[in-house]
Predicted model as a PDB file, atoms N, CA, C, CB and O in Angstrom, pLDDT in the B-factor column:
MODEL        1                                                                  
ATOM      1  N   MET A   1     -10.377  17.553  11.839  1.00 47.00           N  
ATOM      2  CA  MET A   1     -10.264  16.058  11.610  1.00 47.00           C  
ATOM      3  C   MET A   1     -10.329  15.260  12.914  1.00 47.00           C  
ATOM      4  CB  MET A   1      -8.922  15.716  10.883  1.00 47.00           C  
ATOM      5  O   MET A   1      -9.814  15.758  13.915  1.00 47.00           O  
ATOM      6  N   ASP A   2     -10.894  14.117  12.981  1.00 54.00           N  
ATOM      7  CA  ASP A   2     -10.750  13.524  14.178  1.00 54.00           C  
ATOM      8  C   ASP A   2      -9.576  12.221  14.209  1.00 54.00           C  
ATOM      9  CB  ASP A   2     -12.201  13.074  14.545  1.00 54.00           C  
ATOM     10  O   ASP A   2      -9.383  11.404  15.108  1.00 54.00           O  
ATOM     11  N   GLY A   3      -9.068  12.326  13.231  1.00 55.00           N  
ATOM     12  CA  GLY A   3      -7.857  11.204  12.962  1.00 55.00           C  
ATOM     13  C   GLY A   3      -8.235  10.057  12.282  1.00 55.00           C  
ATOM     14  O   GLY A   3      -7.455   9.104  12.258  1.00 55.00           O  
ATOM     15  N   HIS A   4      -9.459   9.992  11.648  1.00 56.00           N  
ATOM     16  CA  HIS A   4      -9.915   8.815  10.904  1.00 56.00           C  
ATOM     17  C   HIS A   4     -10.182   9.149   9.664  1.00 56.00           C  
ATOM     18  CB  HIS A   4     -11.024   8.179  11.424  1.00 56.00           C  
ATOM     19  O   HIS A   4     -10.457   8.318   8.799  1.00 56.00           O  
ATOM     20  N   ASP A   5     -10.117  10.567   9.445  1.00 60.00           N  
ATOM     21  CA  ASP A   5     -10.468  11.078   8.052  1.00 60.00           C  
ATOM     22  C   ASP A   5      -9.390  10.768   7.050  1.00 60.00           C  
ATOM     23  CB  ASP A   5     -10.701  12.614   8.058  1.00 60.00           C  
ATOM     24  O   ASP A   5      -8.229  10.887   7.442  1.00 60.00           O  
ATOM     25  N   GLN A   6      -9.595  10.416   5.904  1.00 59.00           N  
ATOM     26  CA  GLN A   6      -8.749  10.266   4.904  1.00 59.00           C  
ATOM     27  C   GLN A   6      -8.351  11.630   3.935  1.00 59.00           C  
ATOM     28  CB  GLN A   6      -9.362   9.197   4.152  1.00 59.00           C  
ATOM     29  O   GLN A   6      -9.171  12.391   3.420  1.00 59.00           O  
ATOM     30  N   VAL A   7      -7.055  11.704   3.851  1.00 58.00           N  
ATOM     31  CA  VAL A   7      -6.567  13.041   3.279  1.00 58.00           C  
ATOM     32  C   VAL A   7      -5.890  12.666   1.916  1.00 58.00           C  
ATOM     33  CB  VAL A   7      -5.469  13.842   4.324  1.00 58.00           C  
ATOM     34  O   VAL A   7      -4.955  11.873   1.801  1.00 58.00           O  
ATOM     35  N   ALA A   8      -6.492  13.343   0.915  1.00 65.00           N  
ATOM     36  CA  ALA A   8      -5.685  13.107  -0.699  1.00 65.00           C  
ATOM     37  C   ALA A   8      -4.349  13.500  -0.487  1.00 65.00           C  
ATOM     38  CB  ALA A   8      -6.291  14.117  -2.100  1.00 65.00           C  
ATOM     39  O   ALA A   8      -4.100  14.561   0.085  1.00 65.00           O  
ATOM     40  N   GLY A   9      -3.450  12.731  -0.902  1.00 65.00           N  
ATOM     41  CA  GLY A   9      -2.080  13.116  -1.068  1.00 65.00           C  
ATOM     42  C   GLY A   9      -1.347  11.955  -1.532  1.00 65.00           C  
ATOM     43  O   GLY A   9      -1.879  10.864  -1.735  1.00 65.00           O  
ATOM     44  N   PRO A  10      -0.022  12.227  -1.709  1.00 64.00           N  
ATOM     45  CA  PRO A  10       0.669  11.194  -2.448  1.00 64.00           C  
ATOM     46  C   PRO A  10       0.693   9.830  -1.505  1.00 64.00           C  
ATOM     47  CB  PRO A  10       2.204  11.735  -2.843  1.00 64.00           C  
ATOM     48  O   PRO A  10       0.712   9.803  -0.275  1.00 64.00           O  
ATOM     49  N   ALA A  11       0.688   8.864  -2.292  1.00 60.00           N  
ATOM     50  CA  ALA A  11       0.779   7.358  -1.566  1.00 60.00           C  
ATOM     51  C   ALA A  11       2.044   7.026  -0.935  1.00 60.00           C  
ATOM     52  CB  ALA A  11       0.560   6.180  -2.589  1.00 60.00           C  
ATOM     53  O   ALA A  11       3.019   7.300  -1.635  1.00 60.00           O  
ATOM     54  N   LYS A  12       2.279   6.540   0.131  1.00 61.00           N  
ATOM     55  CA  LYS A  12       3.373   5.958   0.529  1.00 61.00           C  
ATOM     56  C   LYS A  12       3.275   4.961   1.483  1.00 61.00           C  
ATOM     57  CB  LYS A  12       4.140   6.796   0.908  1.00 61.00           C  
ATOM     58  O   LYS A  12       2.358   5.126   2.288  1.00 61.00           O  
ATOM     59  N   PHE A  13       3.966   3.963   1.625  1.00 56.00           N  
ATOM     60  CA  PHE A  13       4.279   2.990   2.479  1.00 56.00           C  
ATOM     61  C   PHE A  13       5.251   3.035   3.448  1.00 56.00           C  
ATOM     62  CB  PHE A  13       4.503   2.105   1.881  1.00 56.00           C  
ATOM     63  O   PHE A  13       6.431   2.977   3.100  1.00 56.00           O  
ATOM     64  N   LYS A  14       4.937   3.135   4.669  1.00 60.00           N  
ATOM     65  CA  LYS A  14       5.891   3.268   5.578  1.00 60.00           C  
ATOM     66  C   LYS A  14       5.825   2.286   6.827  1.00 60.00           C  
ATOM     67  CB  LYS A  14       5.852   4.603   5.959  1.00 60.00           C  
ATOM     68  O   LYS A  14       4.852   2.427   7.567  1.00 60.00           O  
ATOM     69  N   TYR A  15       6.676   1.395   7.110  1.00 55.00           N  
ATOM     70  CA  TYR A  15       6.641   0.470   8.135  1.00 55.00           C  
ATOM     71  C   TYR A  15       5.380  -0.517   8.012  1.00 55.00           C  
ATOM     72  CB  TYR A  15       6.646   1.235   9.443  1.00 55.00           C  
ATOM     73  O   TYR A  15       4.756  -0.926   8.992  1.00 55.00           O  
ATOM     74  N   ASP A  16       5.145  -0.782   6.938  1.00 64.00           N  
ATOM     75  CA  ASP A  16       4.186  -1.652   6.469  1.00 64.00           C  
ATOM     76  C   ASP A  16       4.180  -3.251   6.390  1.00 64.00           C  
ATOM     77  CB  ASP A  16       4.041  -1.238   5.357  1.00 64.00           C  
ATOM     78  O   ASP A  16       3.255  -4.010   6.099  1.00 64.00           O  
ATOM     79  N   ASP A  17       5.478  -3.513   6.734  1.00 67.00           N  
ATOM     80  CA  ASP A  17       5.592  -4.819   6.852  1.00 67.00           C  
ATOM     81  C   ASP A  17       4.890  -5.718   7.922  1.00 67.00           C  
ATOM     82  CB  ASP A  17       6.790  -4.955   6.934  1.00 67.00           C  
ATOM     83  O   ASP A  17       4.942  -6.945   7.836  1.00 67.00           O  
ATOM     84  N   HIS A  18       4.225  -5.067   8.943  1.00 74.00           N  
ATOM     85  CA  HIS A  18       3.630  -5.772   9.854  1.00 74.00           C  
ATOM     86  C   HIS A  18       2.301  -5.865   9.604  1.00 74.00           C  
ATOM     87  CB  HIS A  18       3.860  -5.329  11.021  1.00 74.00           C  
ATOM     88  O   HIS A  18       1.556  -6.438  10.400  1.00 74.00           O  
ATOM     89  N   LYS A  19       1.800  -5.235   8.315  1.00 80.00           N  
ATOM     90  CA  LYS A  19       0.303  -5.572   7.934  1.00 80.00           C  
ATOM     91  C   LYS A  19       0.316  -6.857   7.199  1.00 80.00           C  
ATOM     92  CB  LYS A  19      -0.413  -4.425   6.993  1.00 80.00           C  
ATOM     93  O   LYS A  19       1.325  -7.329   6.675  1.00 80.00           O  
ATOM     94  N   ALA A  20      -1.130  -7.520   7.185  1.00 82.00           N  
ATOM     95  CA  ALA A  20      -1.263  -8.682   6.392  1.00 82.00           C  
ATOM     96  C   ALA A  20      -1.197  -8.448   4.891  1.00 82.00           C  
ATOM     97  CB  ALA A  20      -2.499  -9.321   6.727  1.00 82.00           C  
ATOM     98  O   ALA A  20      -1.500  -7.389   4.342  1.00 82.00           O  
ATOM     99  N   VAL A  21      -0.741  -9.618   4.250  1.00 84.00           N  
ATOM    100  CA  VAL A  21      -0.460  -9.627   2.997  1.00 84.00           C  
ATOM    101  C   VAL A  21      -1.735  -9.170   2.271  1.00 84.00           C  
ATOM    102  CB  VAL A  21       0.050 -10.929   2.610  1.00 84.00           C  
ATOM    103  O   VAL A  21      -1.622  -8.350   1.360  1.00 84.00           O  
ATOM    104  N   GLU A  22      -3.111  -9.717   2.667  1.00 87.00           N  
ATOM    105  CA  GLU A  22      -4.271  -9.325   1.983  1.00 87.00           C  
ATOM    106  C   GLU A  22      -4.513  -7.739   2.223  1.00 87.00           C  
ATOM    107  CB  GLU A  22      -5.487 -10.218   2.482  1.00 87.00           C  
ATOM    108  O   GLU A  22      -5.037  -7.085   1.321  1.00 87.00           O  
ATOM    109  N   HIS A  23      -4.220  -7.265   3.158  1.00 87.00           N  
ATOM    110  CA  HIS A  23      -4.239  -5.630   3.504  1.00 87.00           C  
ATOM    111  C   HIS A  23      -3.448  -5.011   2.253  1.00 87.00           C  
ATOM    112  CB  HIS A  23      -3.361  -5.182   5.137  1.00 87.00           C  
ATOM    113  O   HIS A  23      -3.997  -4.338   1.381  1.00 87.00           O  
ATOM    114  N   ARG A  24      -2.072  -5.331   2.286  1.00 88.00           N  
ATOM    115  CA  ARG A  24      -1.329  -4.715   1.553  1.00 88.00           C  
ATOM    116  C   ARG A  24      -1.688  -4.853   0.164  1.00 88.00           C  
ATOM    117  CB  ARG A  24      -0.154  -5.045   1.819  1.00 88.00           C  
ATOM    118  O   ARG A  24      -1.611  -3.842  -0.534  1.00 88.00           O  
ATOM    119  N   THR A  25      -2.115  -6.070  -0.413  1.00 91.00           N  
ATOM    120  CA  THR A  25      -2.477  -6.231  -1.579  1.00 91.00           C  
ATOM    121  C   THR A  25      -3.739  -5.570  -2.051  1.00 91.00           C  
ATOM    122  CB  THR A  25      -2.495  -7.438  -1.727  1.00 91.00           C  
ATOM    123  O   THR A  25      -3.842  -5.137  -3.199  1.00 91.00           O  
ATOM    124  N   ALA A  26      -4.674  -5.496  -1.183  1.00 93.00           N  
ATOM    125  CA  ALA A  26      -5.662  -4.636  -1.531  1.00 93.00           C  
ATOM    126  C   ALA A  26      -5.454  -2.947  -1.668  1.00 93.00           C  
ATOM    127  CB  ALA A  26      -6.609  -4.940  -0.576  1.00 93.00           C  
ATOM    128  O   ALA A  26      -6.027  -2.225  -2.484  1.00 93.00           O  
ATOM    129  N   VAL A  27      -4.561  -2.568  -0.729  1.00 90.00           N  
ATOM    130  CA  VAL A  27      -4.146  -1.136  -1.003  1.00 90.00           C  
ATOM    131  C   VAL A  27      -3.556  -0.951  -2.100  1.00 90.00           C  
ATOM    132  CB  VAL A  27      -3.343  -0.593  -0.118  1.00 90.00           C  
ATOM    133  O   VAL A  27      -3.790   0.087  -2.718  1.00 90.00           O  
ATOM    134  N   ALA A  28      -2.623  -1.936  -2.625  1.00 93.00           N  
ATOM    135  CA  ALA A  28      -1.719  -1.925  -3.822  1.00 93.00           C  
ATOM    136  C   ALA A  28      -2.861  -1.647  -4.916  1.00 93.00           C  
ATOM    137  CB  ALA A  28      -0.776  -3.442  -4.064  1.00 93.00           C  
ATOM    138  O   ALA A  28      -2.913  -0.717  -5.721  1.00 93.00           O  
ATOM    139  N   ASP A  29      -3.728  -2.668  -4.733  1.00 96.00           N  
ATOM    140  CA  ASP A  29      -5.012  -2.632  -5.957  1.00 96.00           C  
ATOM    141  C   ASP A  29      -5.647  -1.267  -5.934  1.00 96.00           C  
ATOM    142  CB  ASP A  29      -6.373  -3.820  -5.656  1.00 96.00           C  
ATOM    143  O   ASP A  29      -5.778  -0.607  -6.965  1.00 96.00           O  
ATOM    144  N   HIS A  30      -6.006  -0.886  -4.854  1.00 95.00           N  
ATOM    145  CA  HIS A  30      -6.831   0.609  -4.796  1.00 95.00           C  
ATOM    146  C   HIS A  30      -6.024   1.599  -5.394  1.00 95.00           C  
ATOM    147  CB  HIS A  30      -7.181   1.184  -3.262  1.00 95.00           C  
ATOM    148  O   HIS A  30      -6.547   2.470  -6.089  1.00 95.00           O  
ATOM    149  N   LEU A  31      -4.568   1.552  -5.162  1.00 93.00           N  
ATOM    150  CA  LEU A  31      -3.736   2.676  -5.671  1.00 93.00           C  
ATOM    151  C   LEU A  31      -3.445   2.681  -7.255  1.00 93.00           C  
ATOM    152  CB  LEU A  31      -2.385   2.631  -4.915  1.00 93.00           C  
ATOM    153  O   LEU A  31      -3.127   3.699  -7.870  1.00 93.00           O  
ATOM    154  N   THR A  32      -3.594   1.418  -7.828  1.00 96.00           N  
ATOM    155  CA  THR A  32      -3.534   1.006  -9.104  1.00 96.00           C  
ATOM    156  C   THR A  32      -4.660   1.732  -9.863  1.00 96.00           C  
ATOM    157  CB  THR A  32      -3.614  -0.485  -9.173  1.00 96.00           C  
ATOM    158  O   THR A  32      -4.524   2.418 -10.876  1.00 96.00           O  
ATOM    159  N   ALA A  33      -5.881   1.439  -9.144  1.00 97.00           N  
ATOM    160  CA  ALA A  33      -7.250   1.711  -9.713  1.00 97.00           C  
ATOM    161  C   ALA A  33      -7.223   3.101  -9.716  1.00 97.00           C  
ATOM    162  CB  ALA A  33      -8.503   1.125  -8.921  1.00 97.00           C  
ATOM    163  O   ALA A  33      -7.601   3.633 -10.760  1.00 97.00           O  
ATOM    164  N   ARG A  34      -6.816   3.927  -8.665  1.00 95.00           N  
ATOM    165  CA  ARG A  34      -6.886   5.401  -8.428  1.00 95.00           C  
ATOM    166  C   ARG A  34      -6.107   6.228  -9.483  1.00 95.00           C  
ATOM    167  CB  ARG A  34      -6.326   5.727  -7.022  1.00 95.00           C  
ATOM    168  O   ARG A  34      -6.542   7.174 -10.140  1.00 95.00           O  
ATOM    169  N   GLY A  35      -4.740   5.622  -9.514  1.00 95.00           N  
ATOM    170  CA  GLY A  35      -3.728   6.105 -10.573  1.00 95.00           C  
ATOM    171  C   GLY A  35      -3.415   7.571 -10.677  1.00 95.00           C  
ATOM    172  O   GLY A  35      -3.215   8.084 -11.779  1.00 95.00           O  
ATOM    173  N   GLN A  36      -3.367   8.251  -9.570  1.00 94.00           N  
ATOM    174  CA  GLN A  36      -2.779   9.464  -9.339  1.00 94.00           C  
ATOM    175  C   GLN A  36      -1.501   9.758  -8.902  1.00 94.00           C  
ATOM    176  CB  GLN A  36      -3.406   9.972  -8.640  1.00 94.00           C  
ATOM    177  O   GLN A  36      -1.011   9.017  -8.049  1.00 94.00           O  
ATOM    178  N   GLY A  37      -0.870  10.696  -9.322  1.00 92.00           N  
ATOM    179  CA  GLY A  37       0.557  11.058  -8.880  1.00 92.00           C  
ATOM    180  C   GLY A  37       1.339   9.831  -9.015  1.00 92.00           C  
ATOM    181  O   GLY A  37       1.533   9.242 -10.078  1.00 92.00           O  
ATOM    182  N   LEU A  38       1.801   9.464  -7.796  1.00 92.00           N  
ATOM    183  CA  LEU A  38       2.816   8.318  -7.771  1.00 92.00           C  
ATOM    184  C   LEU A  38       2.074   7.081  -7.294  1.00 92.00           C  
ATOM    185  CB  LEU A  38       4.095   8.628  -6.789  1.00 92.00           C  
ATOM    186  O   LEU A  38       2.784   6.188  -6.830  1.00 92.00           O  
ATOM    187  N   ASP A  39       0.731   6.878  -7.332  1.00 93.00           N  
ATOM    188  CA  ASP A  39       0.106   5.831  -6.969  1.00 93.00           C  
ATOM    189  C   ASP A  39       0.521   4.659  -7.517  1.00 93.00           C  
ATOM    190  CB  ASP A  39      -1.056   5.982  -7.147  1.00 93.00           C  
ATOM    191  O   ASP A  39       0.656   3.702  -6.754  1.00 93.00           O  
ATOM    192  N   VAL A  40       0.829   4.482  -9.048  1.00 95.00           N  
ATOM    193  CA  VAL A  40       0.910   3.222  -9.504  1.00 95.00           C  
ATOM    194  C   VAL A  40       2.430   2.897  -9.429  1.00 95.00           C  
ATOM    195  CB  VAL A  40       0.274   3.088 -10.904  1.00 95.00           C  
ATOM    196  O   VAL A  40       2.744   1.721  -9.610  1.00 95.00           O  
ATOM    197  N   PRO A  41       3.364   3.769  -9.194  1.00 93.00           N  
ATOM    198  CA  PRO A  41       4.698   3.254  -8.954  1.00 93.00           C  
ATOM    199  C   PRO A  41       4.795   2.808  -7.578  1.00 93.00           C  
ATOM    200  CB  PRO A  41       5.753   4.258  -9.243  1.00 93.00           C  
ATOM    201  O   PRO A  41       5.586   1.909  -7.296  1.00 93.00           O  
ATOM    202  N   THR A  42       3.962   3.430  -6.569  1.00 91.00           N  
ATOM    203  CA  THR A  42       4.036   2.982  -5.221  1.00 91.00           C  
ATOM    204  C   THR A  42       3.301   1.329  -5.090  1.00 91.00           C  
ATOM    205  CB  THR A  42       3.211   4.204  -4.263  1.00 91.00           C  
ATOM    206  O   THR A  42       3.628   0.353  -4.416  1.00 91.00           O  
ATOM    207  N   ALA A  43       2.316   1.533  -5.952  1.00 93.00           N  
ATOM    208  CA  ALA A  43       1.639  -0.025  -5.980  1.00 93.00           C  
ATOM    209  C   ALA A  43       2.539  -0.997  -6.238  1.00 93.00           C  
ATOM    210  CB  ALA A  43       0.550  -0.267  -7.056  1.00 93.00           C  
ATOM    211  O   ALA A  43       2.708  -2.053  -5.628  1.00 93.00           O  
ATOM    212  N   HIS A  44       3.237  -0.474  -7.403  1.00 94.00           N  
ATOM    213  CA  HIS A  44       4.364  -1.508  -8.094  1.00 94.00           C  
ATOM    214  C   HIS A  44       5.500  -2.019  -7.122  1.00 94.00           C  
ATOM    215  CB  HIS A  44       5.182  -0.722  -9.361  1.00 94.00           C  
ATOM    216  O   HIS A  44       5.856  -3.195  -7.038  1.00 94.00           O  
ATOM    217  N   GLN A  45       6.089  -0.810  -6.296  1.00 91.00           N  
ATOM    218  CA  GLN A  45       6.958  -1.251  -5.147  1.00 91.00           C  
ATOM    219  C   GLN A  45       6.291  -2.234  -4.386  1.00 91.00           C  
ATOM    220  CB  GLN A  45       7.349  -0.140  -4.236  1.00 91.00           C  
ATOM    221  O   GLN A  45       6.710  -3.390  -4.328  1.00 91.00           O  
ATOM    222  N   GLN A  46       5.057  -1.759  -3.670  1.00 90.00           N  
ATOM    223  CA  GLN A  46       4.404  -2.809  -2.738  1.00 90.00           C  
ATOM    224  C   GLN A  46       4.368  -4.288  -3.148  1.00 90.00           C  
ATOM    225  CB  GLN A  46       2.998  -2.430  -2.528  1.00 90.00           C  
ATOM    226  O   GLN A  46       4.609  -5.201  -2.358  1.00 90.00           O  
ATOM    227  N   ARG A  47       4.028  -4.470  -4.522  1.00 92.00           N  
ATOM    228  CA  ARG A  47       3.874  -5.586  -4.919  1.00 92.00           C  
ATOM    229  C   ARG A  47       5.459  -6.379  -5.054  1.00 92.00           C  
ATOM    230  CB  ARG A  47       3.026  -5.411  -6.174  1.00 92.00           C  
ATOM    231  O   ARG A  47       5.636  -7.569  -4.795  1.00 92.00           O  
ATOM    232  N   ARG A  48       6.298  -5.632  -5.415  1.00 91.00           N  
ATOM    233  CA  ARG A  48       7.590  -5.993  -5.503  1.00 91.00           C  
ATOM    234  C   ARG A  48       8.135  -6.729  -4.261  1.00 91.00           C  
ATOM    235  CB  ARG A  48       8.328  -4.838  -5.785  1.00 91.00           C  
ATOM    236  O   ARG A  48       8.645  -7.848  -4.215  1.00 91.00           O  
ATOM    237  N   ARG A  49       7.884  -5.737  -3.141  1.00 86.00           N  
ATOM    238  CA  ARG A  49       8.173  -6.267  -1.959  1.00 86.00           C  
ATOM    239  C   ARG A  49       7.367  -7.420  -1.296  1.00 86.00           C  
ATOM    240  CB  ARG A  49       8.183  -5.279  -1.203  1.00 86.00           C  
ATOM    241  O   ARG A  49       7.870  -8.191  -0.479  1.00 86.00           O  
ATOM    242  N   LEU A  50       6.253  -7.467  -1.657  1.00 87.00           N  
ATOM    243  CA  LEU A  50       5.408  -8.506  -1.304  1.00 87.00           C  
ATOM    244  C   LEU A  50       6.106  -9.967  -1.879  1.00 87.00           C  
ATOM    245  CB  LEU A  50       3.900  -8.167  -1.935  1.00 87.00           C  
ATOM    246  O   LEU A  50       6.355 -10.939  -1.166  1.00 87.00           O  
ATOM    247  N   ASP A  51       6.349  -9.870  -3.303  1.00 86.00           N  
ATOM    248  CA  ASP A  51       7.047 -10.812  -3.925  1.00 86.00           C  
ATOM    249  C   ASP A  51       8.234 -11.419  -3.085  1.00 86.00           C  
ATOM    250  CB  ASP A  51       7.484 -10.247  -5.137  1.00 86.00           C  
ATOM    251  O   ASP A  51       8.348 -12.621  -2.844  1.00 86.00           O  
ATOM    252  N   ARG A  52       9.085 -10.452  -2.680  1.00 83.00           N  
ATOM    253  CA  ARG A  52      10.340 -10.449  -2.250  1.00 83.00           C  
ATOM    254  C   ARG A  52      10.283 -10.907  -0.651  1.00 83.00           C  
ATOM    255  CB  ARG A  52      10.967  -9.017  -2.535  1.00 83.00           C  
ATOM    256  O   ARG A  52      11.152 -11.650  -0.196  1.00 83.00           O  
ATOM    257  N   ILE A  53       9.246 -10.429   0.120  1.00 75.00           N  
ATOM    258  CA  ILE A  53       9.149 -10.631   1.463  1.00 75.00           C  
ATOM    259  C   ILE A  53       8.339 -11.871   1.719  1.00 75.00           C  
ATOM    260  CB  ILE A  53       8.592  -9.455   2.112  1.00 75.00           C  
ATOM    261  O   ILE A  53       8.681 -12.600   2.651  1.00 75.00           O  
ATOM    262  N   GLY A  54       7.359 -12.161   1.025  1.00 67.00           N  
ATOM    263  CA  GLY A  54       6.505 -13.384   0.991  1.00 67.00           C  
ATOM    264  C   GLY A  54       5.446 -13.197   2.296  1.00 67.00           C  
ATOM    265  O   GLY A  54       5.453 -12.187   2.999  1.00 67.00           O  
ATOM    266  N   PRO A  55       4.690 -14.149   2.467  1.00 63.00           N  
ATOM    267  CA  PRO A  55       3.509 -14.024   3.566  1.00 63.00           C  
ATOM    268  C   PRO A  55       3.872 -13.685   4.825  1.00 63.00           C  
ATOM    269  CB  PRO A  55       2.769 -15.236   3.771  1.00 63.00           C  
ATOM    270  O   PRO A  55       4.931 -14.098   5.298  1.00 63.00           O  
ATOM    271  N   TRP A  56       2.909 -12.774   5.613  1.00 58.00           N  
ATOM    272  CA  TRP A  56       3.364 -12.494   6.815  1.00 58.00           C  
ATOM    273  C   TRP A  56       3.080 -13.232   7.887  1.00 58.00           C  
ATOM    274  CB  TRP A  56       3.083 -11.452   7.067  1.00 58.00           C  
ATOM    275  O   TRP A  56       1.976 -13.772   7.940  1.00 58.00           O  
ATOM    276  N   ALA A  57       3.910 -13.380   8.824  1.00 61.00           N  
ATOM    277  CA  ALA A  57       3.768 -14.255  10.089  1.00 61.00           C  
ATOM    278  C   ALA A  57       3.678 -13.488  11.256  1.00 61.00           C  
ATOM    279  CB  ALA A  57       4.897 -15.196  10.286  1.00 61.00           C  
ATOM    280  O   ALA A  57       4.581 -12.662  11.385  1.00 61.00           O  
ATOM    281  N   PRO A  58       2.919 -13.531  12.051  1.00 57.00           N  
ATOM    282  CA  PRO A  58       3.100 -12.734  13.342  1.00 57.00           C  
ATOM    283  C   PRO A  58       4.109 -13.279  14.174  1.00 57.00           C  
ATOM    284  CB  PRO A  58       1.860 -12.659  14.150  1.00 57.00           C  
ATOM    285  O   PRO A  58       4.373 -12.747  15.253  1.00 57.00           O  
TER     286      PRO A  58                                                      
ENDMDL                                                                          
END                                                                             
C-alpha cells in the first residue's frame, strides 16, 4: 500500500472536528449507504455531533 489505498474495516471518526461540514456530511452519507457493521451508528453519531457543534470555522 502506498498510504492512499482504502482498507475495508469498521468506520470511525477520530479528530474529525477540523474537517469541513460538507466533508463530514458526505462521509456520514456514504457510511449510511454502505450500511456494513457499525457504519450506520457511526454515521448517526457524526450527524449528532454536527448538530451539536455546528458549522466549521478555521
